[in-house]
C-alpha positions, -999 to 999 in steps of 0.1 A, spaced: 25 189 132 28 154 120 6 128 138 21 96 152 19 69 125 -5 41 135 -10 18 106 -34 -4 126 -58 26 132 -57 34 95 -62 -2 83 -90 -7 109 -108 24 96 -106 11 60 -118 -24 71 -147 -10 92 -160 7 60 -153 -24 39 -130 -4 15 -114 -25 -12 -77 -16 -15 -42 -29 -18 -13 -18 4 18 -7 -16 49 14 -9 73 10 20 48 -6 44 39 -31 17 76 -40 13 81 -42 50 53 -67 52 72 -88 27 104 -86 48 122 -54 39 139 -36 67 129 -1 56 114 24 79 82 42 70 59 68 86 29 64 63 5 40 45 1 40 7 -29 23 -7 -43 16 -42 -81 16 -39 -106 2 -63 -120 33 -80 -155 20 -84 -180 46 -72 -193 26 -42 -158 18 -30 -148 55 -32 -179 64 -12 -168 39 15 -132 52 13 -146 87 19 -163 74 51 -131 59 63 -112 91 56 -138 110 76 -133 86 105 -95 93 104 -100 131 102 -81 131 69 -71 164 54 -51 176 24 -19 196 28 -39 228 27 -59 216 58 -92 210 40 -109 176 39 -105 156 7 -131 154 -20 -122 121 -36 -141 126 -69 -123 158 -75 -90 152 -58 -82 119 -76 -89 132 -111 -56 137 -130 -35 133 -98 -8 107 -94 -10 106 -56 -33 121 -31 -13 129 1 -33 132 32 -26 137 69 -48 118 93 -51 115 131 -31 82 126 -4 97 104 3 100 67 -20 82 42 -13 83 4 -40 73 -20 -24 61 -53 -50 53 -79 -25 41 -105 11 34 -92 39 38 -117 44 7 -138 8 -6 -132 -27 -1 -144 -41 4 -109 -61 -18 -85 -74 -44 -110 -38 -50 -123 -24 -54 -87 -52 -75 -72 -43 -105 -93 -11 -113 -74 -19 -94 -41 -16 -115 -10 -35 -113 23 -11 -106 51 -23 -114 87 -11 -86 109 -29 -94 142 -58 -75 157 -81 -91 131 -64 -74 102 -55 -91 69 -50 -64 44 -43 -72 7 -7 -64 -1 8 -60 -35 32 -89 -44 69 -86 -42 71 -88 -80 47 -59 -83 66 -39 -57 98 -44 -78 79 -34 -109 66 -2 -93 100 8 -79 117 2 -112 91 22 -131 97 52 -108 134 53 -117 143 75 -87 178 74 -72 165 71 -36 145 40 -46 176 21 -56 183 5 -23 147 -6 -17 146 -20 -52 178 -40 -45 163 -53 -13 130 -63 -29 149 -81 -57 168 -100 -31 136 -110 -14 123 -123 -48 155 -143 -51 150 -158 -16 114 -167 -23 125 -184 -55 153 -203 -37 129 -214 -9 104 -225 -36 130 -246 -54 141 -262 -21 105 -271 -12 98 -285 -47 129 -307 -44 118 -320 -9 147 -302 8 141 -290 43 153 -255 50 
């Protein structure tokens, strides 16, 4: 049975253990203004050894388990795998070491933005440009509408930026 999605609980567990990560996927796009619906959190963690240890602690706190019901073993589960899909007590959590069209955490962190969500949470979220890049690289038909939406958000940000630079009040 799927658990109720609670992104605050998931993000709080990651923050408690001081995990270094970037939010991507549908929730990342929603935080930028997309109207998509999502029932899970996708993150790109730093794959440094100490960070993976802290991520493991956060996953323990969330009672994370693989589709076969066993707890994850990050060192083994992330090797050669595109996405590690987990179920937690707070809903679905996907760990994506290297999203399509990127070189992973170090690539995405350059343009990631801190997003204040309330409850003391300010996760790092991939930029709208990087979200567009990831969706385009996937090339899946069902990503077409989200890609069009994120491209429109990029255009709006550009237009707002042009208005501000010209001294125009919006």
